[in-house]
C-alpha positions as CSV (number, residue, x, y, z in Angstrom):
1,X,-69.1,-53.3,41.1
2,X,-66.5,-56.1,41.2
3,X,-67.3,-59.1,43.6
4,X,-64.0,-58.7,45.3
5,X,-64.5,-55.1,46.2
6,X,-63.8,-54.9,50.0
7,X,-66.2,-52.0,50.4
8,X,-69.1,-53.7,48.6
9,X,-71.1,-54.6,51.8
10,X,-69.9,-51.7,54.0
11,X,-73.2,-49.9,54.1
12,X,-75.1,-53.0,55.2
13,X,-72.5,-54.0,57.7
14,X,-72.4,-50.4,59.2
15,X,-76.2,-50.4,59.4
16,X,-76.0,-53.8,61.3
17,X,-73.2,-52.6,63.5
18,X,-75.2,-49.5,64.6
19,X,-78.0,-51.8,65.9
20,X,-75.6,-53.7,68.2
21,X,-75.3,-51.6,71.4
22,X,-72.9,-54.2,72.8
23,X,-70.3,-53.4,70.1
24,X,-68.1,-55.9,68.3
25,X,-68.7,-58.9,70.7
26,X,-72.5,-58.6,70.3
27,X,-72.1,-58.3,66.5
28,X,-69.8,-61.4,66.4
29,X,-72.4,-63.3,68.4
30,X,-75.0,-62.5,65.7
31,X,-72.7,-63.5,62.9
32,X,-71.7,-66.9,64.4
33,X,-75.3,-67.5,65.4
34,X,-76.3,-67.0,61.8
35,X,-73.6,-69.3,60.6
36,X,-74.6,-72.0,63.1
37,X,-78.3,-71.8,62.4
38,X,-78.5,-71.1,58.7
39,X,-75.3,-72.7,57.3
40,X,-73.1,-75.8,57.7
41,X,-70.0,-73.6,58.6
42,X,-69.3,-75.6,61.8
43,X,-70.3,-79.0,60.7
44,X,-69.7,-79.1,56.9
45,X,-66.1,-80.1,57.2
46,X,-63.7,-82.1,59.3
47,X,-63.4,-81.3,63.0
48,X,-61.3,-78.1,63.5
49,X,-61.8,-77.1,59.8
50,X,-64.0,-74.1,60.7
51,X,-61.6,-72.9,63.4
52,X,-58.7,-73.2,60.9
53,X,-60.6,-71.2,58.3
54,X,-61.6,-68.6,60.8
55,X,-58.0,-68.1,62.1
56,X,-56.6,-67.9,58.6
57,X,-58.9,-65.1,57.6
58,X,-58.5,-63.4,61.0
59,X,-54.7,-63.4,60.7
60,X,-54.8,-62.1,57.1
61,X,-57.0,-59.2,57.9
62,X,-55.2,-58.5,61.2
63,X,-51.9,-58.2,59.2
64,X,-53.5,-55.8,56.8
65,X,-55.0,-53.7,59.6
66,X,-51.7,-53.5,61.5
67,X,-49.8,-52.5,58.3
68,X,-52.3,-49.8,57.6
69,X,-52.2,-48.6,61.2
70,X,-48.4,-48.5,61.2
71,X,-48.4,-46.5,57.9
72,X,-50.8,-43.9,59.4
73,X,-48.7,-43.7,62.6
74,X,-45.5,-43.1,60.5
75,X,-47.3,-40.4,58.4
76,X,-48.5,-38.7,61.6
77,X,-45.0,-38.8,63.1
78,X,-43.4,-37.4,59.9
79,X,-46.1,-34.6,59.7
80,X,-45.5,-33.7,63.3
81,X,-41.7,-33.6,62.7
82,X,-42.1,-31.3,59.8
83,X,-44.5,-29.1,61.8
84,X,-42.0,-28.8,64.6
85,X,-39.2,-28.1,62.2
86,X,-41.2,-25.3,60.5
87,X,-42.1,-24.0,64.0
88,X,-38.5,-24.0,65.1
89,X,-37.4,-22.3,61.9
90,X,-40.0,-19.5,62.3
91,X,-38.9,-19.1,66.0
92,X,-35.3,-18.6,64.9
93,X,-36.3,-16.2,62.2
94,X,-38.5,-14.2,64.6
95,X,-35.7,-14.1,67.2
96,X,-33.2,-12.9,64.5
97,X,-35.6,-10.3,63.3
98,X,-36.4,-9.1,66.8
99,X,-32.7,-8.8,67.5
100,X,-32.2,-6.7,64.4
101,X,-35.2,-4.6,65.4
102,X,-33.8,-3.9,68.9
103,X,-30.4,-3.0,67.5
104,X,-32.0,-0.8,64.9
105,X,-34.2,1.1,67.2
106,X,-31.6,1.3,70.0
107,X,-29.1,2.9,67.5
108,X,-26.6,0.0,67.8
109,X,-27.0,-1.3,64.3
110,X,-23.5,-1.5,62.7
111,X,-24.6,-2.0,59.1
112,X,-23.9,1.0,57.0
113,X,-26.9,0.3,54.8
114,X,-29.2,0.2,57.8
115,X,-27.8,3.4,59.2
116,X,-28.5,5.1,55.9
117,X,-31.8,3.4,55.4
118,X,-33.9,6.2,57.0
119,X,-33.7,9.3,54.9
120,X,-33.4,12.7,56.5
121,X,-35.4,15.8,55.7
122,X,-33.7,18.1,53.2
123,X,-34.7,21.7,52.8
124,X,-34.1,23.0,49.2
125,X,-32.8,26.4,48.5
126,X,-34.1,28.4,45.5
127,X,-31.2,27.4,43.3
128,X,-31.6,23.7,44.3
129,X,-35.4,23.9,43.6
130,X,-34.7,25.4,40.1
131,X,-32.2,22.6,39.4
132,X,-34.6,19.9,40.6
133,X,-37.4,21.5,38.4
134,X,-35.1,21.4,35.3
135,X,-34.3,17.7,35.9
136,X,-38.0,16.9,36.3
137,X,-38.8,18.8,33.1
138,X,-36.1,17.0,31.2
139,X,-37.4,13.6,32.3
140,X,-41.0,14.5,31.4
141,X,-40.2,16.0,28.0
142,X,-38.6,14.6,24.8
143,X,-37.7,16.2,21.4
144,X,-40.9,14.7,19.8
145,X,-43.4,16.1,22.3
146,X,-41.6,19.3,23.0
147,X,-42.1,20.5,19.4
148,X,-45.7,19.5,19.5
149,X,-46.5,21.3,22.7
150,X,-44.7,24.5,21.9
151,X,-46.1,27.0,19.5
152,X,-44.0,29.7,17.9
153,X,-44.9,33.3,17.6
154,X,-43.1,35.9,15.5
155,X,-42.8,39.3,17.1
156,X,-42.6,42.7,15.4
157,X,-38.9,42.6,15.5
158,X,-38.8,39.3,13.7
159,X,-37.6,37.3,16.7
160,X,-39.3,34.1,17.5
161,X,-40.8,33.6,21.0
162,X,-42.2,30.4,22.5
163,X,-45.7,30.7,23.8
164,X,-45.8,30.5,27.6
165,X,-41.9,30.4,27.7
166,X,-40.5,31.1,31.2
167,X,-43.6,32.7,32.7
168,X,-41.6,33.0,35.9
169,X,-39.4,35.6,34.2
170,X,-42.5,37.7,33.6
171,X,-43.9,37.1,37.1
172,X,-41.3,37.4,39.9
173,X,-43.7,35.7,42.3
174,X,-43.3,32.4,40.3
175,X,-39.5,32.4,40.4
176,X,-38.1,29.3,42.0
177,X,-41.4,27.5,42.3
178,X,-41.6,23.9,41.2
179,X,-43.9,22.5,38.6
180,X,-46.6,20.2,40.2
181,X,-46.3,16.5,39.6
182,X,-49.1,14.5,37.9
183,X,-51.0,14.5,41.1
184,X,-50.9,18.3,41.6
185,X,-48.4,17.9,44.4
186,X,-44.6,17.4,44.5
187,X,-42.0,14.6,44.3
188,X,-39.4,15.3,47.0
189,X,-36.2,13.3,47.9
190,X,-37.8,11.7,50.9
191,X,-41.5,11.5,50.1
192,X,-44.1,12.3,47.5
193,X,-47.4,14.1,48.0
194,X,-50.5,14.7,45.8
195,X,-53.7,16.5,46.3
196,X,-57.3,17.1,45.2
197,X,-59.4,20.0,46.3
198,X,-60.6,18.0,49.3
199,X,-57.6,16.0,50.5
200,X,-53.9,15.2,50.3
201,X,-52.1,11.9,50.1
202,X,-48.5,11.6,51.3
203,X,-46.4,8.5,50.5
204,X,-43.3,8.1,52.7
205,X,-40.9,5.2,51.9
206,X,-39.4,3.6,55.0
207,X,-36.7,0.9,55.1
208,X,-34.8,-1.2,57.6
209,X,-32.9,-4.5,57.7
210,X,-36.2,-6.3,58.7
211,X,-39.9,-6.1,57.8
212,X,-41.3,-2.8,59.1
213,X,-44.5,-3.1,61.1
214,X,-47.1,-0.5,62.1
215,X,-45.7,-0.5,65.7
216,X,-42.3,0.6,64.4
217,X,-43.8,3.7,62.7
218,X,-44.5,7.0,64.4
219,X,-47.2,9.2,62.8
220,X,-48.6,12.2,64.5
221,X,-51.3,14.3,62.8
222,X,-52.2,17.6,64.3
223,X,-54.4,20.3,62.9
224,X,-51.4,22.2,61.5
225,X,-48.5,19.8,62.1
226,X,-47.3,16.5,60.7
227,X,-44.6,14.1,62.0
228,X,-43.7,10.8,60.3
229,X,-40.7,8.5,61.0
230,X,-39.4,5.4,62.6
231,X,-39.1,4.9,66.4
232,X,-35.7,5.9,67.8
233,X,-34.7,7.7,64.6
234,X,-34.9,11.3,63.3
235,X,-38.3,12.0,61.7
236,X,-38.6,11.9,58.0
237,X,-41.3,14.6,58.1
238,X,-41.6,17.0,61.0
239,X,-43.1,20.4,60.1
240,X,-46.0,22.8,60.3
241,X,-48.8,22.4,57.7
242,X,-49.6,25.6,55.8
243,X,-53.3,25.0,56.3
244,X,-55.6,23.2,58.8
245,X,-56.7,19.6,58.3
246,X,-59.6,17.6,59.8
247,X,-58.2,15.3,62.4
248,X,-61.2,13.0,62.6
249,X,-61.1,12.3,58.9
250,X,-57.3,12.0,58.5
251,X,-55.8,8.5,58.6
252,X,-52.6,6.6,57.9
253,X,-51.5,3.0,57.1
254,X,-48.4,1.0,56.3
255,X,-48.4,-0.5,52.8
256,X,-46.4,-3.6,52.0
257,X,-44.1,-3.0,55.1
258,X,-42.3,-0.4,53.0
259,X,-44.4,2.7,52.6
260,X,-46.4,4.9,55.0
261,X,-49.4,6.4,53.4
262,X,-51.1,9.4,55.1
263,X,-54.4,10.9,54.0
264,X,-55.1,14.4,55.2
265,X,-58.6,15.9,54.8
266,X,-58.5,19.6,54.1
267,X,-60.6,22.0,56.2
268,X,-60.8,24.5,53.3
269,X,-61.8,22.5,50.3
270,X,-61.6,25.5,48.0
271,X,-57.9,26.0,47.8
272,X,-54.8,24.3,46.5
273,X,-51.8,23.8,48.7
274,X,-48.4,25.0,47.4
275,X,-46.4,22.8,49.9
276,X,-47.0,20.0,52.4
277,X,-45.1,21.5,55.2
278,X,-43.8,25.1,55.5
279,X,-40.2,24.1,55.1
280,X,-40.8,22.3,51.7
281,X,-40.0,23.7,48.3
282,X,-43.1,25.5,46.9
283,X,-45.0,24.5,43.8
284,X,-46.8,26.8,41.4
285,X,-50.5,26.5,42.0
286,X,-51.0,28.3,38.7
287,X,-49.8,25.2,36.9
288,X,-52.1,22.8,38.7
289,X,-54.3,20.9,36.3
290,X,-57.2,19.0,37.9
291,X,-58.3,16.0,36.0
292,X,-61.4,16.8,33.9
293,X,-63.0,13.5,35.0
294,X,-62.8,14.6,38.6
295,X,-64.6,17.9,37.8
296,X,-67.2,16.1,35.7
297,X,-68.1,13.9,38.8
298,X,-69.4,17.0,40.5
299,X,-72.9,18.3,40.2
300,X,-73.5,21.4,38.2
301,X,-73.6,23.9,41.0
302,X,-70.6,22.5,42.8
303,X,-68.6,22.3,39.5
304,X,-69.4,25.9,38.7
305,X,-68.3,27.0,42.1
306,X,-65.0,25.1,41.9
307,X,-64.3,26.4,38.4
308,X,-65.0,30.0,39.5
309,X,-62.7,29.5,42.6
310,X,-59.9,28.2,40.3
311,X,-60.3,31.1,37.9
312,X,-60.3,33.7,40.8
313,X,-57.2,32.1,42.3
314,X,-55.3,32.3,39.1
315,X,-56.5,35.9,38.6
316,X,-55.3,37.0,42.0
317,X,-51.9,35.3,41.5
318,X,-51.5,37.3,38.3
319,X,-52.7,40.5,39.9
320,X,-55.8,40.6,37.8
321,X,-59.4,41.2,38.9
322,X,-61.5,38.2,40.0
323,X,-64.8,37.3,38.4
324,X,-66.8,39.3,41.0
325,X,-64.5,42.3,40.7
326,X,-64.7,42.2,36.9
327,X,-68.5,42.1,37.1
328,X,-68.5,45.0,39.5
329,X,-66.2,47.0,37.2
330,X,-68.5,46.2,34.2
331,X,-71.6,47.4,36.0
332,X,-69.9,50.7,37.0
333,X,-68.7,51.2,33.4
334,X,-72.2,50.7,32.0
335,X,-73.6,53.1,34.5
336,X,-71.1,55.7,33.6
337,X,-71.9,55.3,29.9
338,X,-75.6,55.7,30.6
339,X,-75.1,58.9,32.5
340,X,-72.5,61.0,30.6
341,X,-73.9,64.1,32.2
342,X,-72.5,63.1,35.6
343,X,-68.9,63.8,36.7
344,X,-67.2,60.7,38.0
345,X,-63.7,62.1,38.1
346,X,-63.6,62.5,41.9
347,X,-65.4,59.1,42.6
348,X,-63.4,56.4,44.2
349,X,-64.5,52.8,43.4
350,X,-63.5,50.0,45.7
Protein backbone atom coordinates (compact mmCIF):
# COMPACT_ATOMS: atom_id res chain seq x y z
CA UNK A 1 0.00 0.00 0.00
CA UNK A 2 1.50 3.43 -0.91
CA UNK A 3 2.70 5.62 1.99
CA UNK A 4 0.52 8.55 0.89
CA UNK A 5 -2.66 6.49 0.97
CA UNK A 6 -5.09 8.63 3.03
CA UNK A 7 -6.94 5.51 4.26
CA UNK A 8 -3.83 3.64 5.38
CA UNK A 9 -4.35 4.27 9.12
CA UNK A 10 -8.17 4.48 9.11
CA UNK A 11 -8.66 1.20 10.96
CA UNK A 12 -6.28 2.18 13.78
CA UNK A 13 -7.69 5.69 14.07
CA UNK A 14 -11.27 4.40 14.09
CA UNK A 15 -10.39 1.93 16.84
CA UNK A 16 -8.84 4.79 18.81
CA UNK A 17 -11.80 7.10 18.22
CA UNK A 18 -14.21 4.43 19.51
CA UNK A 19 -12.36 4.44 22.84
CA UNK A 20 -12.85 8.20 23.36
CA UNK A 21 -16.31 8.66 24.83
CA UNK A 22 -15.76 12.42 24.87
CA UNK A 23 -15.63 12.53 21.08
CA UNK A 24 -13.26 14.65 18.95
CA UNK A 25 -12.12 17.03 21.77
CA UNK A 26 -10.99 14.09 23.93
CA UNK A 27 -9.26 12.46 20.95
CA UNK A 28 -7.40 15.71 20.15
CA UNK A 29 -6.27 15.90 23.77
CA UNK A 30 -4.77 12.43 23.44
CA UNK A 31 -2.99 13.30 20.17
CA UNK A 32 -1.52 16.60 21.41
CA UNK A 33 -0.55 14.97 24.71
CA UNK A 34 1.30 12.28 22.74
CA UNK A 35 3.10 14.93 20.62
CA UNK A 36 4.08 16.91 23.73
CA UNK A 37 5.31 13.88 25.70
CA UNK A 38 6.90 11.74 23.05
CA UNK A 39 8.05 14.20 20.33
CA UNK A 40 9.59 17.66 19.94
CA UNK A 41 6.55 18.91 17.96
CA UNK A 42 6.09 21.96 20.17
CA UNK A 43 9.76 22.68 20.95
CA UNK A 44 11.71 21.47 17.96
CA UNK A 45 11.34 24.65 15.92
CA UNK A 46 11.03 28.40 16.31
CA UNK A 47 8.29 29.83 18.46
CA UNK A 48 4.98 29.63 16.61
CA UNK A 49 6.29 27.06 14.08
CA UNK A 50 4.14 24.25 15.51
CA UNK A 51 1.03 26.45 15.43
CA UNK A 52 1.75 27.50 11.82
CA UNK A 53 2.23 23.88 10.74
CA UNK A 54 -0.95 22.84 12.52
CA UNK A 55 -3.07 25.62 10.96
CA UNK A 56 -1.68 24.87 7.50
CA UNK A 57 -2.67 21.23 7.66
CA UNK A 58 -5.99 22.15 9.26
CA UNK A 59 -6.94 24.58 6.47
CA UNK A 60 -5.87 22.16 3.71
CA UNK A 61 -8.02 19.34 5.06
CA UNK A 62 -10.85 21.73 5.93
CA UNK A 63 -10.93 22.89 2.31
CA UNK A 64 -11.04 19.29 1.04
CA UNK A 65 -13.80 18.37 3.50
CA UNK A 66 -15.95 21.36 2.58
CA UNK A 67 -15.49 20.71 -1.16
CA UNK A 68 -16.53 17.06 -0.69
CA UNK A 69 -19.50 18.12 1.44
CA UNK A 70 -20.59 20.72 -1.15
CA UNK A 71 -20.36 18.07 -3.89
CA UNK A 72 -22.56 15.66 -1.91
CA UNK A 73 -25.12 18.40 -1.22
CA UNK A 74 -25.26 19.27 -4.91
CA UNK A 75 -25.72 15.61 -5.88
CA UNK A 76 -28.52 15.23 -3.32
CA UNK A 77 -30.25 18.37 -4.59
CA UNK A 78 -30.00 17.19 -8.21
CA UNK A 79 -31.29 13.74 -7.26
CA UNK A 80 -34.20 15.28 -5.36
CA UNK A 81 -35.00 17.56 -8.30
CA UNK A 82 -35.05 14.57 -10.68
CA UNK A 83 -37.27 12.63 -8.26
CA UNK A 84 -39.74 15.51 -8.00
CA UNK A 85 -39.73 15.91 -11.79
CA UNK A 86 -40.50 12.21 -12.31
CA UNK A 87 -43.17 12.36 -9.62
CA UNK A 88 -44.78 15.38 -11.27
CA UNK A 89 -44.64 13.69 -14.68
CA UNK A 90 -46.32 10.55 -13.27
CA UNK A 91 -48.97 12.70 -11.59
CA UNK A 92 -49.78 14.45 -14.87
CA UNK A 93 -49.90 11.13 -16.75
CA UNK A 94 -52.20 9.61 -14.11
CA UNK A 95 -54.47 12.65 -14.23
CA UNK A 96 -54.64 12.48 -18.03
CA UNK A 97 -55.35 8.73 -17.92
CA UNK A 98 -58.00 9.17 -15.24
CA UNK A 99 -59.66 11.88 -17.33
CA UNK A 100 -59.71 9.55 -20.36
CA UNK A 101 -61.09 6.76 -18.16
CA UNK A 102 -63.90 8.96 -16.81
CA UNK A 103 -64.82 10.14 -20.31
CA UNK A 104 -64.67 6.58 -21.66
CA UNK A 105 -66.87 5.05 -18.97
CA UNK A 106 -69.28 8.02 -18.89
CA UNK A 107 -69.84 7.70 -22.65
CA UNK A 108 -68.41 11.18 -23.40
CA UNK A 109 -65.34 10.02 -25.29
CA UNK A 110 -65.30 11.77 -28.66
CA UNK A 111 -62.55 9.71 -30.29
CA UNK A 112 -63.97 7.48 -33.05
CA UNK A 113 -61.33 4.86 -32.31
CA UNK A 114 -62.30 4.71 -28.65
CA UNK A 115 -65.98 4.49 -29.52
CA UNK A 116 -65.30 1.52 -31.72
CA UNK A 117 -62.75 0.01 -29.38
CA UNK A 118 -65.24 -2.25 -27.62
CA UNK A 119 -66.60 -4.91 -29.97
CA UNK A 120 -70.24 -5.83 -29.92
CA UNK A 121 -71.65 -9.34 -29.87
CA UNK A 122 -72.51 -10.61 -33.34
CA UNK A 123 -74.86 -13.54 -33.90
CA UNK A 124 -74.05 -15.50 -37.06
CA UNK A 125 -76.70 -16.84 -39.39
CA UNK A 126 -76.25 -20.26 -41.00
CA UNK A 127 -75.07 -18.64 -44.25
CA UNK A 128 -72.57 -16.45 -42.39
CA UNK A 129 -71.36 -19.44 -40.39
CA UNK A 130 -70.76 -21.43 -43.60
CA UNK A 131 -68.89 -18.48 -45.11
CA UNK A 132 -66.75 -18.08 -41.99
CA UNK A 133 -65.97 -21.81 -42.02
CA UNK A 134 -64.85 -21.65 -45.67
CA UNK A 135 -62.54 -18.73 -44.87
CA UNK A 136 -61.03 -20.65 -41.95
CA UNK A 137 -60.55 -23.75 -44.12
CA UNK A 138 -58.83 -21.69 -46.83
CA UNK A 139 -56.42 -20.23 -44.27
CA UNK A 140 -55.58 -23.58 -42.72
CA UNK A 141 -55.11 -25.47 -45.99
CA UNK A 142 -52.75 -25.03 -48.93
CA UNK A 143 -52.34 -26.83 -52.28
CA UNK A 144 -49.42 -28.89 -50.93
CA UNK A 145 -51.15 -30.28 -47.85
CA UNK A 146 -54.58 -30.53 -49.41
CA UNK A 147 -53.37 -33.17 -51.85
CA UNK A 148 -51.60 -35.09 -49.09
CA UNK A 149 -54.61 -35.10 -46.77
CA UNK A 150 -57.22 -36.08 -49.36
CA UNK A 151 -57.40 -39.61 -50.68
CA UNK A 152 -59.26 -40.36 -53.89
CA UNK A 153 -61.60 -43.22 -54.43
CA UNK A 154 -63.06 -44.38 -57.74
CA UNK A 155 -66.72 -45.38 -57.68
CA UNK A 156 -68.47 -47.98 -59.81
CA UNK A 157 -69.50 -45.31 -62.29
CA UNK A 158 -65.87 -44.23 -62.78
CA UNK A 159 -66.35 -40.87 -60.98
CA UNK A 160 -63.76 -39.81 -58.46
CA UNK A 161 -64.89 -39.00 -54.92
CA UNK A 162 -62.85 -37.46 -52.11
CA UNK A 163 -62.81 -39.43 -48.91
CA UNK A 164 -64.76 -37.65 -46.18
CA UNK A 165 -65.78 -34.90 -48.64
CA UNK A 166 -68.65 -32.76 -47.36
CA UNK A 167 -69.89 -35.03 -44.62
CA UNK A 168 -72.43 -32.37 -43.83
CA UNK A 169 -74.15 -33.13 -47.12
CA UNK A 170 -74.61 -36.75 -45.99
CA UNK A 171 -75.72 -35.79 -42.47
CA UNK A 172 -78.23 -32.88 -42.37
CA UNK A 173 -77.54 -32.44 -38.65
CA UNK A 174 -74.01 -31.23 -39.44
CA UNK A 175 -75.07 -28.62 -41.97
CA UNK A 176 -73.98 -25.10 -41.01
CA UNK A 177 -71.76 -26.23 -38.14
CA UNK A 178 -68.25 -24.79 -37.88
CA UNK A 179 -65.07 -26.82 -37.74
CA UNK A 180 -63.45 -26.62 -34.27
CA UNK A 181 -60.27 -24.59 -33.92
CA UNK A 182 -56.98 -26.13 -32.78
CA UNK A 183 -58.20 -25.96 -29.18
CA UNK A 184 -61.48 -27.80 -29.92
CA UNK A 185 -63.41 -24.56 -29.56
CA UNK A 186 -64.21 -21.66 -31.89
CA UNK A 187 -62.60 -18.41 -33.08
CA UNK A 188 -65.37 -15.79 -33.17
CA UNK A 189 -65.16 -12.10 -34.18
CA UNK A 190 -65.12 -10.82 -30.59
CA UNK A 191 -63.53 -13.63 -28.64
CA UNK A 192 -61.98 -17.10 -28.82
CA UNK A 193 -62.72 -20.14 -26.72
CA UNK A 194 -61.08 -23.56 -26.38
CA UNK A 195 -61.91 -26.60 -24.31
CA UNK A 196 -60.79 -29.88 -22.80
CA UNK A 197 -63.11 -32.46 -21.33
CA UNK A 198 -62.83 -30.79 -17.94
CA UNK A 199 -62.74 -27.03 -18.62
CA UNK A 200 -63.07 -24.16 -21.07
CA UNK A 201 -60.82 -21.16 -21.62
CA UNK A 202 -62.28 -17.96 -23.04
CA UNK A 203 -60.02 -15.12 -24.30
CA UNK A 204 -61.75 -11.77 -24.78
CA UNK A 205 -59.68 -8.85 -26.21
CA UNK A 206 -60.55 -5.47 -24.66
CA UNK A 207 -59.20 -2.08 -25.68
CA UNK A 208 -59.52 1.57 -24.71
CA UNK A 209 -57.47 4.79 -25.10
CA UNK A 210 -55.77 4.00 -21.76
CA UNK A 211 -54.40 0.98 -19.89
CA UNK A 212 -57.31 -1.26 -18.88
CA UNK A 213 -57.30 -2.35 -15.25
CA UNK A 214 -59.18 -5.14 -13.48
CA UNK A 215 -61.52 -2.59 -11.89
CA UNK A 216 -62.61 -1.48 -15.37
CA UNK A 217 -63.72 -5.00 -16.32
CA UNK A 218 -67.08 -6.60 -15.55
CA UNK A 219 -67.09 -10.41 -15.42
CA UNK A 220 -70.07 -12.29 -13.99
CA UNK A 221 -69.96 -16.08 -13.91
CA UNK A 222 -73.15 -17.95 -13.02
CA UNK A 223 -73.88 -21.67 -13.27
CA UNK A 224 -75.48 -21.26 -16.69
CA UNK A 225 -74.74 -17.63 -17.65
CA UNK A 226 -71.66 -15.58 -18.55
CA UNK A 227 -71.25 -11.80 -18.86
CA UNK A 228 -68.00 -10.10 -19.91
CA UNK A 229 -67.42 -6.45 -20.81
CA UNK A 230 -66.19 -3.01 -19.74
CA UNK A 231 -67.99 -0.82 -17.24
CA UNK A 232 -70.46 1.60 -18.80
CA UNK A 233 -70.42 -0.19 -22.19
CA UNK A 234 -72.48 -2.96 -23.79
CA UNK A 235 -71.19 -6.40 -22.77
CA UNK A 236 -68.99 -8.28 -25.23
CA UNK A 237 -70.42 -11.60 -24.02
CA UNK A 238 -73.82 -11.84 -22.39
CA UNK A 239 -75.57 -15.16 -22.82
CA UNK A 240 -76.70 -18.44 -21.32
CA UNK A 241 -74.25 -21.33 -21.18
CA UNK A 242 -75.47 -24.57 -22.77
CA UNK A 243 -74.26 -26.57 -19.74
CA UNK A 244 -73.52 -25.93 -16.07
CA UNK A 245 -70.12 -24.86 -14.70
CA UNK A 246 -68.63 -25.06 -11.21
CA UNK A 247 -68.62 -21.56 -9.75
CA UNK A 248 -66.08 -22.30 -7.01
CA UNK A 249 -63.50 -23.50 -9.54
CA UNK A 250 -64.14 -20.93 -12.30
CA UNK A 251 -61.87 -17.87 -12.38
CA UNK A 252 -60.87 -14.91 -14.54
CA UNK A 253 -57.91 -12.54 -14.88
CA UNK A 254 -56.74 -9.56 -16.98
CA UNK A 255 -53.63 -10.35 -19.03
CA UNK A 256 -51.31 -7.53 -20.18
CA UNK A 257 -54.12 -4.97 -19.75
CA UNK A 258 -55.52 -6.16 -23.08
CA UNK A 259 -57.16 -9.58 -22.72
CA UNK A 260 -59.69 -10.99 -20.26
CA UNK A 261 -59.10 -14.71 -19.72
CA UNK A 262 -61.93 -16.76 -18.19
CA UNK A 263 -61.53 -20.38 -17.06
CA UNK A 264 -64.79 -22.28 -16.68
CA UNK A 265 -64.78 -25.67 -14.93
CA UNK A 266 -67.32 -28.08 -16.39
CA UNK A 267 -69.76 -29.91 -14.13
CA UNK A 268 -70.05 -32.76 -16.62
CA UNK A 269 -66.51 -33.72 -17.58
CA UNK A 270 -67.68 -36.33 -20.08
CA UNK A 271 -69.05 -34.12 -22.83
CA UNK A 272 -67.80 -31.65 -25.43
CA UNK A 273 -69.50 -28.27 -25.75
CA UNK A 274 -70.65 -27.27 -29.22
CA UNK A 275 -70.87 -23.55 -28.30
CA UNK A 276 -69.88 -21.21 -25.49
CA UNK A 277 -73.22 -19.42 -25.16
CA UNK A 278 -76.48 -20.48 -26.72
CA UNK A 279 -76.48 -17.60 -29.23
CA UNK A 280 -73.08 -18.57 -30.68
CA UNK A 281 -72.48 -20.40 -33.95
CA UNK A 282 -72.28 -24.14 -33.30
CA UNK A 283 -69.19 -26.25 -33.90
CA UNK A 284 -69.22 -29.89 -34.98
CA UNK A 285 -68.27 -31.98 -31.96
CA UNK A 286 -67.75 -34.91 -34.35
CA UNK A 287 -64.65 -33.14 -35.65
CA UNK A 288 -63.12 -32.55 -32.22
CA UNK A 289 -59.68 -34.10 -31.99
CA UNK A 290 -58.28 -34.23 -28.43
CA UNK A 291 -54.51 -34.15 -28.20
CA UNK A 292 -53.12 -37.68 -27.79
CA UNK A 293 -50.72 -36.37 -25.16
CA UNK A 294 -53.66 -35.29 -23.05
CA UNK A 295 -55.28 -38.75 -23.21
CA UNK A 296 -51.97 -40.44 -22.46
CA UNK A 297 -51.71 -38.43 -19.24
CA UNK A 298 -54.77 -40.25 -17.89
CA UNK A 299 -54.59 -43.53 -16.02
CA UNK A 300 -55.72 -46.68 -17.85
CA UNK A 301 -59.27 -46.87 -16.44
CA UNK A 302 -59.98 -43.16 -16.94
CA UNK A 303 -58.53 -43.16 -20.44
CA UNK A 304 -60.66 -46.19 -21.40
CA UNK A 305 -63.77 -44.45 -20.02
CA UNK A 306 -63.00 -41.23 -21.93
CA UNK A 307 -62.34 -43.06 -25.20
CA UNK A 308 -65.58 -45.05 -24.78
CA UNK A 309 -67.49 -41.82 -24.09
CA UNK A 310 -66.02 -40.18 -27.20
CA UNK A 311 -66.89 -43.21 -29.33
CA UNK A 312 -70.47 -43.38 -28.01
CA UNK A 313 -70.97 -39.65 -28.60
CA UNK A 314 -69.88 -39.96 -32.24
CA UNK A 315 -72.10 -43.02 -32.70
CA UNK A 316 -75.17 -41.20 -31.35
CA UNK A 317 -74.53 -38.19 -33.57
CA UNK A 318 -74.38 -40.51 -36.59
CA UNK A 319 -77.52 -42.40 -35.52
CA UNK A 320 -75.53 -45.59 -34.87
CA UNK A 321 -75.60 -47.88 -31.81
CA UNK A 322 -73.29 -47.08 -28.90
CA UNK A 323 -70.77 -49.63 -27.61
CA UNK A 324 -73.22 -50.86 -24.94
CA UNK A 325 -76.07 -51.12 -27.46
CA UNK A 326 -73.84 -52.97 -29.94
CA UNK A 327 -72.75 -55.39 -27.22
CA UNK A 328 -76.37 -56.02 -26.26
CA UNK A 329 -77.33 -56.63 -29.90
CA UNK A 330 -74.40 -59.06 -30.30
CA UNK A 331 -75.51 -61.00 -27.20
CA UNK A 332 -79.07 -61.31 -28.54
CA UNK A 333 -77.77 -62.39 -31.96
CA UNK A 334 -75.64 -65.16 -30.45
CA UNK A 335 -78.55 -66.34 -28.30
CA UNK A 336 -80.79 -66.52 -31.35
CA UNK A 337 -78.15 -68.52 -33.24
CA UNK A 338 -77.82 -70.97 -30.35
CA UNK A 339 -81.60 -71.53 -30.19
CA UNK A 340 -82.87 -71.86 -33.77
CA UNK A 341 -85.89 -73.81 -32.52
CA UNK A 342 -87.29 -70.70 -30.85
CA UNK A 343 -89.48 -68.15 -32.65
CA UNK A 344 -88.23 -64.61 -32.08
CA UNK A 345 -90.38 -62.96 -34.77
CA UNK A 346 -92.76 -61.43 -32.25
CA UNK A 347 -90.07 -60.41 -29.78
CA UNK A 348 -89.34 -56.75 -29.29
CA UNK A 349 -85.78 -55.93 -28.21
CA UNK A 350 -85.16 -52.54 -26.63
